PyMOL Python script that loads the backbone (N, CA, C, O; Angstrom):
from pymol import cmd

cmd.read_pdbstr("""\
ATOM      1  N   MET A   1     117.454 105.655  60.645  1.00  0.00           N
ATOM      2  CA  MET A   1     116.533 106.704  60.253  1.00  0.00           C
ATOM      3  C   MET A   1     115.178 106.230  59.198  1.00  0.00           C
ATOM      4  O   MET A   1     114.322 106.933  58.662  1.00  0.00           O
ATOM      5  N   ALA A   2     115.363 104.986  59.170  1.00  0.00           N
ATOM      6  CA  ALA A   2     114.294 104.068  58.488  1.00  0.00           C
ATOM      7  C   ALA A   2     113.134 104.394  59.176  1.00  0.00           C
ATOM      8  O   ALA A   2     112.228 104.644  58.380  1.00  0.00           O
ATOM      9  N   GLU A   3     112.777 104.497  60.422  1.00  0.00           N
ATOM     10  CA  GLU A   3     111.633 104.726  61.067  1.00  0.00           C
ATOM     11  C   GLU A   3     111.029 105.928  60.690  1.00  0.00           C
ATOM     12  O   GLU A   3     109.823 105.980  60.934  1.00  0.00           O
ATOM     13  N   LEU A   4     111.553 106.954  60.140  1.00  0.00           N
ATOM     14  CA  LEU A   4     111.100 108.142  59.593  1.00  0.00           C
ATOM     15  C   LEU A   4     110.825 108.082  57.850  1.00  0.00           C
ATOM     16  O   LEU A   4     110.490 108.996  57.097  1.00  0.00           O
ATOM     17  N   GLY A   5     111.038 106.999  57.627  1.00  0.00           N
ATOM     18  CA  GLY A   5     110.960 106.582  56.096  1.00  0.00           C
ATOM     19  C   GLY A   5     111.840 107.143  55.222  1.00  0.00           C
ATOM     20  O   GLY A   5     111.429 107.620  54.165  1.00  0.00           O
ATOM     21  N   LEU A   6     112.964 107.152  55.509  1.00  0.00           N
ATOM     22  CA  LEU A   6     114.338 107.540  54.913  1.00  0.00           C
ATOM     23  C   LEU A   6     115.718 106.658  55.056  1.00  0.00           C
ATOM     24  O   LEU A   6     116.247 106.250  56.089  1.00  0.00           O
ATOM     25  N   ARG A   7     116.072 106.519  53.891  1.00  0.00           N
ATOM     26  CA  ARG A   7     117.137 105.598  54.127  1.00  0.00           C
ATOM     27  C   ARG A   7     118.594 106.395  53.734  1.00  0.00           C
ATOM     28  O   ARG A   7     118.763 107.203  52.821  1.00  0.00           O
ATOM     29  N   SER A   8     119.478 105.955  54.615  1.00  0.00           N
ATOM     30  CA  SER A   8     120.743 106.359  54.309  1.00  0.00           C
ATOM     31  C   SER A   8     121.929 105.567  54.484  1.00  0.00           C
ATOM     32  O   SER A   8     121.705 104.500  55.057  1.00  0.00           O
ATOM     33  N   ARG A   9     123.137 105.775  54.155  1.00  0.00           N
ATOM     34  CA  ARG A   9     124.234 104.948  54.229  1.00  0.00           C
ATOM     35  C   ARG A   9     125.625 105.911  54.354  1.00  0.00           C
ATOM     36  O   ARG A   9     125.893 106.865  53.624  1.00  0.00           O
ATOM     37  N   PRO A  10     126.325 105.463  55.329  1.00  0.00           N
ATOM     38  CA  PRO A  10     127.609 106.115  55.544  1.00  0.00           C
ATOM     39  C   PRO A  10     128.433 106.310  54.260  1.00  0.00           C
ATOM     40  O   PRO A  10     128.156 105.593  53.299  1.00  0.00           O
ATOM     41  N   LEU A  11     129.520 107.306  54.146  1.00  0.00           N
ATOM     42  CA  LEU A  11     130.100 107.608  53.145  1.00  0.00           C
ATOM     43  C   LEU A  11     131.562 107.158  53.309  1.00  0.00           C
ATOM     44  O   LEU A  11     132.381 107.244  52.395  1.00  0.00           O
ATOM     45  N   GLY A  12     131.790 106.757  54.322  1.00  0.00           N
ATOM     46  CA  GLY A  12     133.006 106.332  54.580  1.00  0.00           C
ATOM     47  C   GLY A  12     133.937 107.118  55.619  1.00  0.00           C
ATOM     48  O   GLY A  12     135.060 106.777  55.991  1.00  0.00           O
ATOM     49  N   THR A  13     133.253 108.183  55.977  1.00  0.00           N
ATOM     50  CA  THR A  13     133.809 109.037  56.748  1.00  0.00           C
ATOM     51  C   THR A  13     132.896 109.204  57.838  1.00  0.00           C
ATOM     52  O   THR A  13     131.733 108.838  57.667  1.00  0.00           O
ATOM     53  N   PRO A  14     133.280 109.752  59.047  1.00  0.00           N
ATOM     54  CA  PRO A  14     132.148 109.822  60.114  1.00  0.00           C
ATOM     55  C   PRO A  14     131.724 111.095  60.184  1.00  0.00           C
ATOM     56  O   PRO A  14     131.321 111.491  61.277  1.00  0.00           O
ATOM     57  N   ILE A  15     131.722 111.975  59.075  1.00  0.00           N
ATOM     58  CA  ILE A  15     130.977 113.372  59.019  1.00  0.00           C
ATOM     59  C   ILE A  15     129.610 113.301  58.030  1.00  0.00           C
ATOM     60  O   ILE A  15     128.642 114.060  58.079  1.00  0.00           O
ATOM     61  N   GLY A  16     129.784 112.376  57.289  1.00  0.00           N
ATOM     62  CA  GLY A  16     128.794 112.199  56.100  1.00  0.00           C
ATOM     63  C   GLY A  16     128.083 111.006  55.671  1.00  0.00           C
ATOM     64  O   GLY A  16     128.556 109.881  55.825  1.00  0.00           O
ATOM     65  N   LEU A  17     126.874 111.249  55.100  1.00  0.00           N
ATOM     66  CA  LEU A  17     125.816 110.194  54.679  1.00  0.00           C
ATOM     67  C   LEU A  17     125.294 110.267  53.389  1.00  0.00           C
ATOM     68  O   LEU A  17     125.146 111.420  52.984  1.00  0.00           O
ATOM     69  N   GLU A  18     124.998 109.448  52.688  1.00  0.00           N
ATOM     70  CA  GLU A  18     124.366 109.446  51.222  1.00  0.00           C
ATOM     71  C   GLU A  18     122.952 109.158  51.546  1.00  0.00           C
ATOM     72  O   GLU A  18     122.611 108.063  51.994  1.00  0.00           O
ATOM     73  N   VAL A  19     122.049 110.215  51.304  1.00  0.00           N
ATOM     74  CA  VAL A  19     120.889 109.862  51.721  1.00  0.00           C
ATOM     75  C   VAL A  19     120.256 109.091  50.149  1.00  0.00           C
ATOM     76  O   VAL A  19     120.658 109.294  49.004  1.00  0.00           O
ATOM     77  N   LEU A  20     119.355 108.344  50.538  1.00  0.00           N
ATOM     78  CA  LEU A  20     118.859 107.387  49.249  1.00  0.00           C
ATOM     79  C   LEU A  20     117.438 107.610  49.075  1.00  0.00           C
ATOM     80  O   LEU A  20     116.920 107.967  50.133  1.00  0.00           O
ATOM     81  N   ASP A  21     116.688 107.530  48.174  1.00  0.00           N
ATOM     82  CA  ASP A  21     115.611 107.646  47.832  1.00  0.00           C
ATOM     83  C   ASP A  21     114.776 108.837  47.860  1.00  0.00           C
ATOM     84  O   ASP A  21     113.546 108.786  47.878  1.00  0.00           O
ATOM     85  N   VAL A  22     115.613 110.153  47.863  1.00  0.00           N
ATOM     86  CA  VAL A  22     115.014 111.205  47.682  1.00  0.00           C
ATOM     87  C   VAL A  22     115.164 111.994  46.648  1.00  0.00           C
ATOM     88  O   VAL A  22     116.289 112.327  46.276  1.00  0.00           O
ATOM     89  N   ASP A  23     113.889 112.462  45.949  1.00  0.00           N
ATOM     90  CA  ASP A  23     114.031 113.163  44.685  1.00  0.00           C
ATOM     91  C   ASP A  23     113.751 114.577  44.857  1.00  0.00           C
ATOM     92  O   ASP A  23     112.598 115.003  44.922  1.00  0.00           O
ATOM     93  N   LEU A  24     114.820 115.342  44.935  1.00  0.00           N
ATOM     94  CA  LEU A  24     114.967 117.160  45.466  1.00  0.00           C
ATOM     95  C   LEU A  24     114.006 117.695  44.525  1.00  0.00           C
ATOM     96  O   LEU A  24     113.238 118.538  44.990  1.00  0.00           O
ATOM     97  N   ALA A  25     113.876 117.382  43.270  1.00  0.00           N
ATOM     98  CA  ALA A  25     112.968 118.090  42.019  1.00  0.00           C
ATOM     99  C   ALA A  25     111.518 118.067  42.603  1.00  0.00           C
ATOM    100  O   ALA A  25     110.855 119.093  42.449  1.00  0.00           O
ATOM    101  N   GLU A  26     110.910 116.927  43.308  1.00  0.00           N
ATOM    102  CA  GLU A  26     109.737 117.028  43.885  1.00  0.00           C
ATOM    103  C   GLU A  26     109.530 117.709  45.304  1.00  0.00           C
ATOM    104  O   GLU A  26     110.351 117.724  46.221  1.00  0.00           O
ATOM    105  N   PRO A  27     108.379 118.216  45.294  1.00  0.00           N
ATOM    106  CA  PRO A  27     108.130 118.668  46.653  1.00  0.00           C
ATOM    107  C   PRO A  27     108.271 117.779  47.718  1.00  0.00           C
ATOM    108  O   PRO A  27     107.707 116.690  47.612  1.00  0.00           O
ATOM    109  N   LEU A  28     108.944 118.039  48.770  1.00  0.00           N
ATOM    110  CA  LEU A  28     108.937 117.165  49.931  1.00  0.00           C
ATOM    111  C   LEU A  28     108.084 117.268  51.004  1.00  0.00           C
ATOM    112  O   LEU A  28     107.865 118.391  51.458  1.00  0.00           O
ATOM    113  N   GLY A  29     107.534 116.249  51.519  1.00  0.00           N
ATOM    114  CA  GLY A  29     106.648 116.525  52.591  1.00  0.00           C
ATOM    115  C   GLY A  29     107.479 116.770  54.100  1.00  0.00           C
ATOM    116  O   GLY A  29     108.701 116.748  54.250  1.00  0.00           O
ATOM    117  N   GLU A  30     106.518 116.990  55.076  1.00  0.00           N
ATOM    118  CA  GLU A  30     106.973 117.169  56.195  1.00  0.00           C
ATOM    119  C   GLU A  30     107.717 116.101  56.864  1.00  0.00           C
ATOM    120  O   GLU A  30     108.669 116.418  57.577  1.00  0.00           O
ATOM    121  N   ARG A  31     107.405 114.914  56.722  1.00  0.00           N
ATOM    122  CA  ARG A  31     108.246 113.898  57.327  1.00  0.00           C
ATOM    123  C   ARG A  31     109.553 113.896  56.827  1.00  0.00           C
ATOM    124  O   ARG A  31     110.539 113.828  57.562  1.00  0.00           O
ATOM    125  N   THR A  32     109.610 113.981  55.391  1.00  0.00           N
ATOM    126  CA  THR A  32     110.831 113.883  54.745  1.00  0.00           C
ATOM    127  C   THR A  32     111.790 114.927  55.195  1.00  0.00           C
ATOM    128  O   THR A  32     112.952 114.698  55.529  1.00  0.00           O
ATOM    129  N   LEU A  33     111.227 116.063  55.180  1.00  0.00           N
ATOM    130  CA  LEU A  33     112.096 117.394  55.610  1.00  0.00           C
ATOM    131  C   LEU A  33     112.560 117.111  57.145  1.00  0.00           C
ATOM    132  O   LEU A  33     113.613 117.525  57.631  1.00  0.00           O
ATOM    133  N   THR A  34     111.666 116.398  57.757  1.00  0.00           N
ATOM    134  CA  THR A  34     112.062 116.255  59.374  1.00  0.00           C
ATOM    135  C   THR A  34     113.164 115.403  59.349  1.00  0.00           C
ATOM    136  O   THR A  34     114.124 115.712  60.056  1.00  0.00           O
ATOM    137  N   ALA A  35     113.232 114.060  58.454  1.00  0.00           N
ATOM    138  CA  ALA A  35     114.018 113.215  58.555  1.00  0.00           C
ATOM    139  C   ALA A  35     115.381 113.574  58.105  1.00  0.00           C
ATOM    140  O   ALA A  35     116.359 112.991  58.575  1.00  0.00           O
ATOM    141  N   ILE A  36     115.507 114.634  57.096  1.00  0.00           N
ATOM    142  CA  ILE A  36     116.658 115.084  56.421  1.00  0.00           C
ATOM    143  C   ILE A  36     117.346 115.944  57.520  1.00  0.00           C
ATOM    144  O   ILE A  36     118.540 115.732  57.731  1.00  0.00           O
ATOM    145  N   ARG A  37     116.615 117.012  58.325  1.00  0.00           N
ATOM    146  CA  ARG A  37     116.994 117.678  59.186  1.00  0.00           C
ATOM    147  C   ARG A  37     117.496 117.029  60.467  1.00  0.00           C
ATOM    148  O   ARG A  37     118.242 117.597  61.265  1.00  0.00           O
ATOM    149  N   SER A  38     117.026 115.789  60.597  1.00  0.00           N
ATOM    150  CA  SER A  38     117.551 115.149  61.757  1.00  0.00           C
ATOM    151  C   SER A  38     119.035 114.623  61.334  1.00  0.00           C
ATOM    152  O   SER A  38     120.079 114.855  61.943  1.00  0.00           O
ATOM    153  N   LEU A  39     118.910 114.033  60.413  1.00  0.00           N
ATOM    154  CA  LEU A  39     120.299 113.577  59.619  1.00  0.00           C
ATOM    155  C   LEU A  39     121.398 114.624  59.584  1.00  0.00           C
ATOM    156  O   LEU A  39     122.477 114.379  60.126  1.00  0.00           O
ATOM    157  N   PHE A  40     121.163 115.836  58.941  1.00  0.00           N
ATOM    158  CA  PHE A  40     121.998 116.972  58.798  1.00  0.00           C
ATOM    159  C   PHE A  40     122.387 117.597  60.259  1.00  0.00           C
ATOM    160  O   PHE A  40     123.328 118.389  60.317  1.00  0.00           O
ATOM    161  N   ALA A  41     121.735 117.276  61.322  1.00  0.00           N
ATOM    162  CA  ALA A  41     121.927 117.709  62.741  1.00  0.00           C
ATOM    163  C   ALA A  41     123.230 116.790  63.146  1.00  0.00           C
ATOM    164  O   ALA A  41     124.141 117.345  63.760  1.00  0.00           O
ATOM    165  N   GLU A  42     123.318 115.650  62.875  1.00  0.00           N
ATOM    166  CA  GLU A  42     124.116 114.753  63.526  1.00  0.00           C
ATOM    167  C   GLU A  42     125.212 114.457  62.311  1.00  0.00           C
ATOM    168  O   GLU A  42     126.153 113.739  62.650  1.00  0.00           O
ATOM    169  N   ASN A  43     125.204 114.877  61.077  1.00  0.00           N
ATOM    170  CA  ASN A  43     125.937 114.616  59.991  1.00  0.00           C
ATOM    171  C   ASN A  43     126.265 115.502  58.945  1.00  0.00           C
ATOM    172  O   ASN A  43     125.736 115.355  57.843  1.00  0.00           O
ATOM    173  N   PRO A  44     127.294 116.645  59.218  1.00  0.00           N
ATOM    174  CA  PRO A  44     127.523 118.075  58.382  1.00  0.00           C
ATOM    175  C   PRO A  44     127.446 118.028  56.863  1.00  0.00           C
ATOM    176  O   PRO A  44     127.283 119.049  56.195  1.00  0.00           O
ATOM    177  N   VAL A  45     127.574 116.769  56.320  1.00  0.00           N
ATOM    178  CA  VAL A  45     127.820 116.382  55.149  1.00  0.00           C
ATOM    179  C   VAL A  45     126.507 115.354  54.425  1.00  0.00           C
ATOM    180  O   VAL A  45     126.684 114.149  54.605  1.00  0.00           O
ATOM    181  N   LEU A  46     125.744 115.590  53.953  1.00  0.00           N
ATOM    182  CA  LEU A  46     124.591 114.717  53.017  1.00  0.00           C
ATOM    183  C   LEU A  46     124.904 114.952  51.537  1.00  0.00           C
ATOM    184  O   LEU A  46     125.101 116.025  50.966  1.00  0.00           O
ATOM    185  N   VAL A  47     124.905 113.559  50.983  1.00  0.00           N
ATOM    186  CA  VAL A  47     124.922 113.638  49.683  1.00  0.00           C
ATOM    187  C   VAL A  47     123.614 112.993  49.164  1.00  0.00           C
ATOM    188  O   VAL A  47     123.016 112.038  49.659  1.00  0.00           O
ATOM    189  N   PHE A  48     123.226 113.870  47.828  1.00  0.00           N
ATOM    190  CA  PHE A  48     122.086 113.091  47.315  1.00  0.00           C
ATOM    191  C   PHE A  48     122.552 113.094  45.937  1.00  0.00           C
ATOM    192  O   PHE A  48     122.820 114.069  45.236  1.00  0.00           O
ATOM    193  N   ARG A  49     122.617 111.674  45.612  1.00  0.00           N
ATOM    194  CA  ARG A  49     123.203 111.303  44.259  1.00  0.00           C
ATOM    195  C   ARG A  49     122.225 111.166  43.339  1.00  0.00           C
ATOM    196  O   ARG A  49     121.096 110.813  43.683  1.00  0.00           O
ATOM    197  N   LYS A  50     122.554 111.440  42.013  1.00  0.00           N
ATOM    198  CA  LYS A  50     121.586 111.323  40.594  1.00  0.00           C
ATOM    199  C   LYS A  50     120.531 112.450  40.618  1.00  0.00           C
ATOM    200  O   LYS A  50     119.456 112.203  40.071  1.00  0.00           O
ATOM    201  N   GLN A  51     120.741 113.840  41.274  1.00  0.00           N
ATOM    202  CA  GLN A  51     119.501 114.545  41.112  1.00  0.00           C
ATOM    203  C   GLN A  51     119.571 115.140  39.767  1.00  0.00           C
ATOM    204  O   GLN A  51     120.592 115.408  39.133  1.00  0.00           O
ATOM    205  N   ASP A  52     118.233 115.326  39.390  1.00  0.00           N
ATOM    206  CA  ASP A  52     118.136 116.419  38.004  1.00  0.00           C
ATOM    207  C   ASP A  52     117.985 117.767  38.355  1.00  0.00           C
ATOM    208  O   ASP A  52     116.900 118.337  38.471  1.00  0.00           O
ATOM    209  N   LEU A  53     119.072 118.259  38.519  1.00  0.00           N
ATOM    210  CA  LEU A  53     119.356 119.746  39.227  1.00  0.00           C
ATOM    211  C   LEU A  53     118.501 120.862  38.149  1.00  0.00           C
ATOM    212  O   LEU A  53     118.174 121.976  38.558  1.00  0.00           O
ATOM    213  N   GLU A  54     118.235 120.456  36.914  1.00  0.00           N
ATOM    214  CA  GLU A  54     117.522 121.460  36.211  1.00  0.00           C
ATOM    215  C   GLU A  54     115.888 121.673  36.585  1.00  0.00           C
ATOM    216  O   GLU A  54     115.233 122.702  36.422  1.00  0.00           O
ATOM    217  N   ARG A  55     115.392 120.270  37.184  1.00  0.00           N
ATOM    218  CA  ARG A  55     114.243 119.997  37.566  1.00  0.00           C
ATOM    219  C   ARG A  55     113.911 120.699  39.193  1.00  0.00           C
ATOM    220  O   ARG A  55     112.762 120.799  39.622  1.00  0.00           O
ATOM    221  N   ILE A  56     114.878 121.049  39.806  1.00  0.00           N
ATOM    222  CA  ILE A  56     114.870 121.444  41.228  1.00  0.00           C
ATOM    223  C   ILE A  56     113.930 122.642  41.440  1.00  0.00           C
ATOM    224  O   ILE A  56     114.067 123.678  40.788  1.00  0.00           O
ATOM    225  N   TRP A  57     112.875 122.461  42.459  1.00  0.00           N
ATOM    226  CA  TRP A  57     111.942 123.640  42.600  1.00  0.00           C
ATOM    227  C   TRP A  57     112.397 124.151  43.725  1.00  0.00           C
ATOM    228  O   TRP A  57     112.864 123.573  44.706  1.00  0.00           O
ATOM    229  N   ILE A  58     112.187 125.572  43.467  1.00  0.00           N
ATOM    230  CA  ILE A  58     112.442 126.682  44.562  1.00  0.00           C
ATOM    231  C   ILE A  58     111.129 127.190  45.289  1.00  0.00           C
ATOM    232  O   ILE A  58     111.203 128.055  46.162  1.00  0.00           O
TER     233      ILE A  58
END
""", "prot")
cmd.dss("prot")
cmd.show_as("cartoon", "prot")
cmd.util.cbc("prot")
cmd.orient("prot")
């Protein structure tokens, strides 16, 4: 997924990935959203560690 500018790594199970270098509290660009959607299409569990949930924009 590095070709879309997003890094990830396996969680140790075949169904999940840890997504790296994404701050969900900031607006996400179309390229990042496309990359996240692509990862989710093949991995039903995505983990975004160390997110400040109080700053999440809706």
